[in-house]
C-alpha positions in Angstrom: -39.8 -32.5 0.8 -43.1 -34.4 1.2 -45.0 -34.0 4.5 -44.8 -37.7 5.1 -41.1 -37.6 5.1 -41.1 -35.0 7.9 -43.6 -36.7 10.2 -42.5 -38.9 13.1 -45.1 -41.0 14.8 -44.8 -42.2 18.4 -47.2 -44.5 20.1 -46.4 -43.5 23.7 -45.4 -39.9 24.5 -44.3 -40.9 28.0 -40.6 -41.6 27.2 -40.2 -38.5 25.1 -37.8 -36.0 26.9 -39.5 -32.7 27.3 -37.7 -29.4 27.4 -39.3 -26.4 29.2 -37.9 -23.9 26.7 -39.3 -26.0 23.7 -42.8 -26.0 25.4 -42.6 -22.3 26.0 -41.6 -21.4 22.4 -44.9 -22.6 20.9 -47.5 -19.9 21.5 -51.0 -20.7 22.8 -53.5 -20.9 20.1 -51.3 -22.6 17.6 -52.9 -26.0 18.4 -49.5 -27.6 19.1 -47.0 -28.2 21.9 -43.2 -27.9 21.8 -41.4 -31.0 22.9 -37.6 -30.6 22.6 -34.7 -29.9 20.3 -32.3 -32.0 18.2 -30.0 -31.2 15.2 -31.3 -27.7 14.9 -35.0 -28.6 14.8 -37.8 -27.8 17.3 -39.9 -31.0 17.7 -43.5 -30.0 17.9 -46.5 -32.3 18.6 -49.9 -31.9 17.0 -53.1 -33.9 17.8 -53.4 -34.6 14.1 -51.3 -34.6 11.0 -50.3 -31.0 10.4 -50.5 -29.4 7.0 -47.4 -27.8 5.4 -49.0 -24.4 6.1 -49.3 -25.3 9.8 -45.6 -26.2 9.9 -44.5 -23.1 8.0 -46.6 -20.8 10.1 -45.2 -22.2 13.3 -41.6 -22.1 12.0 -42.0 -18.5 11.1 -43.4 -17.7 14.5 -40.7 -19.4 16.6 -37.7 -18.7 14.3 -36.7 -22.3 14.0 -37.2 -25.2 11.6 -39.9 -27.4 12.9 -40.0 -31.2 12.9 -43.6 -32.3 13.4 -44.8 -35.2 15.5 -48.3 -36.5 14.9 -50.1 -37.9 17.9 -53.6 -39.2 18.6 -55.9 -37.0 20.6 -55.4 -39.2 23.7 -51.6 -39.1 23.4 -51.7 -35.3 22.8 -53.8 -34.8 25.9 -51.3 -36.9 28.0 -48.5 -34.8 26.6 -50.2 -31.6 27.5 -50.7 -32.8 31.1 -47.0 -33.6 31.3 -46.1 -30.1 30.0 -48.5 -28.5 32.5 -47.0 -30.5 35.4 -43.5 -29.5 34.2 -44.4 -25.8 34.2 -45.7 -26.2 37.8 -42.6 -27.9 39.0 -40.1 -25.8 37.1 -40.9 -22.2 36.5 -39.2 -20.3 33.7 -36.4 -21.0 31.3 -33.3 -22.6 32.8 -29.6 -22.6 31.7 -29.5 -26.3 30.5 -32.5 -25.7 28.2 -30.8 -22.6 26.7 -27.5 -24.5 26.3 -29.1 -27.6 24.7 -30.9 -25.4 22.2 -27.6 -23.6 21.4 -25.8 -26.9 20.8 -28.7 -28.2 18.7 -28.5 -25.1 16.5 -24.8 -25.3 16.2 -24.7 -21.8 17.7 -21.4 -20.0 18.5 -22.9 -17.4 20.8 -26.0 -16.9 23.1 -27.5 -13.5 24.0 -29.9 -13.2 26.9 -31.5 -10.1 28.3 -34.7 -9.3 30.2 -37.5 -8.2 28.0 -36.3 -10.0 24.9 -36.5 -13.6 23.6 -33.3 -15.7 23.7 -31.0 -15.0 20.7 -28.5 -17.3 19.1 -25.7 -16.7 16.6 -25.5 -19.6 14.1 -23.6 -19.6 10.9 -22.7 -16.0 11.6 -26.3 -14.8 11.8 -28.0 -13.6 15.0 -31.6 -14.6 15.3 -34.2 -14.5 18.1 -36.0 -17.7 19.0 -39.7 -17.5 20.0 -41.8 -14.5 20.8 -41.9 -14.7 24.6 -39.4 -12.4 26.3 -37.3 -13.6 29.2 -37.9 -12.1 32.6 -35.3 -10.5 34.7 -35.6 -13.4 37.2 -34.9 -15.9 34.4 -31.8 -14.1 33.1 -30.5 -13.8 36.7 -31.1 -17.5 37.3 -29.2 -18.5 34.1 -26.3 -16.2 35.2 -26.3 -17.7 38.7 -26.2 -21.3 37.2 -23.3 -20.4 34.9 -21.0 -18.2 37.1 -22.4 -18.2 40.7 -24.0 -15.6 42.9 -21.8 -12.6 42.1 -24.0 -11.1 39.3 -27.1 -11.2 41.5 -25.4 -9.9 44.6 -25.6 -6.3 45.9 -23.0 -4.0 44.4 -22.4 -5.9 41.2 -20.4 -3.5 39.0 -22.0 -4.6 35.8 -19.1 -6.4 34.1 -18.0 -10.0 34.7 -16.0 -12.4 32.6 -15.9 -16.1 33.6 -15.3 -19.5 32.0 -17.6 -22.4 32.6 -18.2 -25.9 31.2 -21.2 -27.8 30.0 -21.2 -31.3 28.5 -17.6 -31.1 27.4 -18.0 -27.6 26.0 -16.1 -24.6 27.3 -18.3 -21.5 27.8 -16.9 -18.0 27.8 -19.5 -16.0 29.8 -19.8 -12.3 30.0 -22.4 -10.9 32.4 -23.2 -7.2 32.2 -25.9 -4.6 32.9 -27.9 -2.7 30.3 -30.8 -0.4 31.0 -30.5 -1.4 34.7 -31.0 -5.2 34.0 -28.7 -8.2 33.7 -27.7 -9.4 30.3 -25.4 -12.3 29.2 -23.3 -13.1 26.2 -22.0 -16.7 26.1 -19.5 -18.0 23.6 -19.5 -21.8 23.1 -16.2 -23.5 22.5 -15.5 -27.2 21.9 -13.7 -28.7 24.8 -10.8 -30.1 22.9 -8.8 -28.4 20.1 -9.8 -29.4 16.6 -7.4 -31.2 14.2 -5.8 -28.7 12.0 -6.8 -30.6 8.9 -10.4 -30.1 9.7 -10.2 -26.3 9.4 -9.7 -26.2 5.7 -6.8 -23.7 6.0 -3.6 -23.5 3.9 -0.9 -26.0 4.8 1.6 -23.2 5.2 -0.1 -22.2 8.5 0.7 -25.7 9.9 4.4 -25.1 9.3 4.4 -22.3 11.9 3.8 -24.9 14.6 7.1 -26.5 13.8 9.2 -23.3 14.1 11.8 -23.3 16.9 11.4 -19.5 17.5 9.8 -16.4 16.1 6.6 -14.4 16.3 3.4 -15.5 14.6 0.6 -12.9 14.6 -3.1 -13.8 14.3 -5.3 -11.0 13.1 -9.0 -10.7 12.2 -12.2 -9.4 13.7 -13.8 -10.8 16.9 -15.3 -14.2 16.1 -13.2 -14.9 13.1 -11.8 -18.2 14.4 -8.4 -16.9 15.6 -8.5 -18.8 18.9 -9.5 -22.0 17.1 -6.5 -21.8 14.7 -4.1 -21.1 17.5 -5.5 -24.0 19.5 -5.1 -26.3 16.5 -1.4 -25.2 16.1 -0.7 -25.7 19.8 -2.2 -29.2 19.6 0.3 -30.0 16.8 3.1 -28.7 19.0 1.7 -30.8 21.9 1.6 -34.0 19.8 4.8 -33.7 17.9 7.4 -32.3 20.2 8.6 -32.2 23.8 8.4 -28.5 24.8 7.1 -26.3 27.6 3.9 -24.4 26.5 2.6 -21.5 28.5 -0.6 -19.8 27.4 -1.9 -16.4 28.8 -5.6 -16.0 28.0 -8.6 -14.0 29.1 -10.4 -16.3 29.7 -9.0 -19.8 28.9 -10.8 -21.2 25.9 -9.6 -24.5 24.6 -8.1 -26.8 27.3 -4.9 -28.6 26.2 -4.2 -31.9 27.9 -0.6 -32.9 28.7 0.6 -35.0 25.8 4.2 -34.9 24.8 4.5 -31.3 26.1 4.2 -29.8 29.5 1.3 -27.3 29.2 0.5 -24.5 31.6 -2.5 -22.3 30.9 -2.9 -19.1 32.8 -6.1 -17.0 33.0 -6.0 -13.3 33.4 -7.9 -12.3 36.6 -7.6 -15.7 38.1 -4.0 -16.9 37.7 -2.4 -13.6 37.0 -3.2 -9.9 37.3 -2.7 -8.9 33.6 -1.2 -9.9 30.3 1.8 -7.7 31.0 2.5 -9.2 34.5 2.2 -12.7 33.1 4.5 -12.0 30.2 7.2 -10.6 32.5 7.0 -13.7 34.6 6.9 -16.2 31.7 10.4 -15.3 30.7 11.5 -16.8 34.0 9.4 -20.0 33.6 11.6 -21.7 31.0 9.0 -21.7 28.2 9.6 -22.9 24.6 6.2 -21.8 23.2 4.1 -18.9 24.5 0.6 -18.0 23.5 -0.5 -14.4 24.2 -4.3 -14.1 24.0 -4.3 -10.4 23.2 -1.8 -7.6 22.9 -3.5 -4.5 24.3 -0.9 -2.1 25.4 2.8 -1.1 24.8 4.1 -3.1 27.7 2.5 -6.3 26.5 3.7 -5.7 23.0 7.2 -5.0 24.2 7.5 -8.1 26.3 5.9 -10.2 23.5 8.6 -9.0 21.1 11.3 -9.7 23.7 10.1 -13.2 24.1 10.2 -13.8 20.4 13.6 -12.2 20.1 15.1 -14.3 22.9 14.5 -17.7 21.2 10.9 -18.5 21.9 8.0 -19.4 19.6 5.3 -16.9 20.3 1.7 -17.0 19.0 0.0 -13.6 19.6 -3.4 -12.0 18.8 -3.8 -8.5 17.5 -7.2 -7.0 16.6 -6.7 -5.9 13.0 -8.5 -6.4 9.7 -5.4 -7.1 7.5 -1.8 -8.1 7.7 -0.6 -4.6 7.1 -3.0 -3.2 9.7 -1.7 -5.7 12.2 1.8 -4.2 11.8 0.4 -0.7 12.1 -1.5 -1.5 15.2 1.6 -2.8 17.0 3.8 0.1 15.9 1.2 2.8 16.5 0.8 1.8 20.1 4.1 3.5 20.8 5.1 7.2 20.9 6.9 8.6 17.8 10.4 8.3 19.3 9.9 4.5 19.9 8.4 3.5 16.6 11.7 2.9 14.8 12.9 0.5 17.5 9.6 -1.4 17.5 9.7 -1.7 13.7 13.3 -3.1 13.9 12.3 -5.6 16.6 9.2 -6.7 14.8 11.1 -7.1 11.5 13.8 -9.2 13.2 11.5 -11.7 14.9 8.4 -11.9 12.8 7.8 -15.3 11.3 4.4 -14.6 9.7 1.0 -13.0 10.0 -2.4 -14.9 9.6 -5.5 -12.7 9.1 -8.8 -14.7 9.1 -12.4 -14.2 8.1 -15.2 -16.6 8.9 -17.8 -17.2 6.2 -20.9 -19.5 5.9 -19.9 -22.8 4.6 -21.2 -23.6 1.1 -22.3 -27.0 2.2 -23.7 -27.9 5.6 -26.3 -25.4 7.0 -25.1 -23.8 10.2 -21.4 -24.5 9.5 -18.8 -21.8 8.9 -15.5 -21.9 7.0 -12.4 -19.9 7.9 -10.4 -18.3 5.1 -7.0 -16.9 5.8 -4.6 -14.4 4.3 -1.1 -15.6 5.1 2.1 -13.5 4.9 5.3 -15.4 5.5 8.1 -13.1 6.5 11.0 -12.9 4.0 13.6 -10.3 3.2 11.2 -8.0 1.4 8.6 -8.2 4.2 11.3 -7.4 6.8 12.7 -4.5 4.8 9.2 -3.0 4.3 8.5 -3.2 8.1 11.8 -1.7 9.1 11.4 1.2 6.7 7.8 1.9 7.7 6.6 1.2 4.2 3.8 -1.1 5.5 1.6 -0.3 2.6 4.1 -2.2 0.4 3.3 -5.5 2.2 0.4 -6.0 -0.3 3.0 -6.4 -3.0 4.8 -9.1 -1.0 2.0 -11.7 -1.5 3.1 -14.3 -3.9 2.3 -18.0 -4.1 5.9 -18.9 -4.0 8.0 -21.5 -2.2 7.2 -19.7 1.1 3.4 -20.0 0.6 2.2 -16.4 1.2 -1.3 -15.9 -0.1 -3.4 -12.8 -0.2 -7.0 -12.8 1.1 -8.4 -12.3 -2.4 -6.5 -15.4 -3.6 -7.4 -17.4 -0.6 -11.1 -16.5 -1.2 -10.8 -17.5 -4.8 -9.2 -20.9 -3.8 -12.0 -21.5 -1.3 -14.7 -20.8 -3.8 -13.0 -23.0 -6.4 -12.8 -25.8 -3.8 -16.5 -25.5 -3.1 -15.9 -24.4 0.6 -17.7 -21.0 0.3 -20.0 -19.4 -2.2 -18.8 -16.8 -4.7 -21.3 -14.2 -3.3 -20.1 -14.6 0.3 -16.4 -14.4 -0.8 -16.9 -11.3 -3.0 -18.6 -9.5 -0.1 -15.4 -9.6 2.0 -12.8 -9.4 -0.8 -10.3 -6.6 -0.5 -10.3 -6.1 -4.3 -13.3 -7.7 -6.0 -11.6 -7.4 -9.4 -8.5 -9.2 -8.2 -10.7 -11.8 -6.5 -12.5 -12.6 -9.8 -9.1 -12.8 -11.7 -7.8 -15.2 -9.1 -11.0 -17.2 -9.3 -10.8 -17.5 -13.1 -7.2 -18.8 -12.8 -8.3 -21.3 -10.1 -10.8 -22.6 -12.5 -8.2 -22.8 -15.3 -9.9 -20.1 -17.4 -6.8 -18.1 -18.2 -3.7 -16.4 -17.0 -3.5 -13.2 -15.1 -0.9 -10.5 -14.4 -1.1 -8.9 -11.0 
């Protein structure tokens, strides 16, 4: 790209909104001044037309792509006076500056700790921004702005989960101590559930939203998009039926408005003591659809299975890396004498298992694409769960009328559709050879026997 295509000229720097974090990111001696953020770029002013080498050097220093702004010397001096005045009036980095940068980068997570520069996870990659470390006072001030005075009060235990909001976004905030200092991890969540069609997932998953009853398990590592898929399915329920939806979450992420359904969202620690307590109560609250944010213990799993067995549609999360591991995680939570009963209950009520991975999107820097393994329960699946032959579930994936699809086949379909790159897909494939066979078939390059 030519330098002329990157430059933006302004005649009066007065109306330009300045961000204290942007000004701080540009080190002294670079001959430039940070102005603000937009669309993932750091806007930087120079008192001249910068060279490509100037831009590249600064981008490498701050860890962000740079959009240059060429000013006259008079305009640049006026801008520097404004930055100096801003620094006098407002010391340090504040929460809105950090959040605005995160939104500009399309970040999913923010990490702040004393002694380190701010870090942001965008497109799955964690990167530090700038070279200036945050002070303990700055981290404490951001924490206070987000969740109140508890983290900076005497006797703070060192672990705090809270939900907050900013410009229509939900924030899942975790404040903790490390090396005697405060640290924050913030997950950014869109305020409203996304349309299911925007997720690029198999249509078979959408059919789970229309089931009258049964258990749908969502598996995958942390940050794989499970909550987003669940929210999209609940939004379908909310728009297409008249039912009572109860969610039990820690904390509440997507907020569902009252549409055709009556929706009640309960947050562990604020609205109820625990998942187990809320699940015992939910059976007395006339629910039609129940979302369980996480199954952590035998009591929660037992009550979840009971809810699904007694005629409710239950969407539940289990931390597991595959569909078969999701079954094992649930069964192995119980002592040996109870495992057979749990397998029988699970086989009877299971509707399907969705196991997701989140990969960089092939198009659109900073975007990510979910790819899902989907196992739709049929007679063979139920028999393998009842008998404890969970390893046989890998043989139950077939693209038949039920729509089950293995992760390797889903990855091949995503690559063929141009959603993710072949290299990224191969890196997470369970069987790279099978993935490449599926990919050749998806491209129409020959038949395969698996």
